[in-house]
N, C-alpha and C positions, 0 to 999 in steps of 0.2 A: 538554427539547426534543430530538427526535431529530436526529442529524447526517445531513445530506443525502448526504454522501459515503459514509458507512457504510451507509445504506439502499440506495444503488445497488449497493454491493459485496455486500450480503447477498442481492441478487437473483441473483447469479451462482451457477453450479453449483460443486461442489467442484473439478472439473478446471479450470474457468476461474479460480478463485481461485489455484490452484497456478501456472497460466500467468501470471497477473498478478503474483504474487510473483517469479517468475523474471524477468519483464520489468522490474519495478521495481528488482531488484538489478542488472540489466544497465545500466539507466539511471543508477543511483547510481554504479556503477563509471565510466561514461563521464563523468559530471559531475565526479567527483573527479579523473579524469585531466585533464580540461580545466582544472580549477582549478589543478592542479599545473603545467600548461604555460602558464598565464595566457591561455588562450583563452576562459575563462568568467569573467564579471565579476559575475553575479547569484548571490550566496550563498544567497538564499532558495529557489532551485530545489532545492538539496540538502536543505534542511529539509522542503520539500513532499514529496519522494520518500521521505525517511525516515518521515514521518508516514503516507504511503500504505502503506508496508511494515508499519508498526505496526498500522494498521487491518486490513490483510489477515491478519496473524498473529492478531490478536484474534478475527476472524471464524472463522478456522480452528480456534482453540482452543475457541471457543463451540460449534462444531459437533461437535468430537471429544468434548467433555465433556457434551454434551447440554444446554448452557445457552442454546441459541438462543432468544431472546425472540420470542414471537409478537406481531405488532402487535395493538393493542387494538381 
C-alpha cells in the first residue's frame, strides 16, 4: 500500500525536494533547541520531522539512481 506522504512528496520537483529538506532540517534544529530549553513538550514532533527528512532523502536517492517507481 503506497504511503500518502511519500506520494505527495514524489509529486514535487527536484528543487522543491531540496527546499523541503532544508526546511525540515531547520525545523528539526528548532525543535531540538526548544526541547533543550524546555519550551517544547511534544517529543513526537521530532520523530515526525526526522521521518519526513528520511522520506525526502529516499525520494532524492530514487531519482538520482533512476529507481523512481512509476505508478501502476
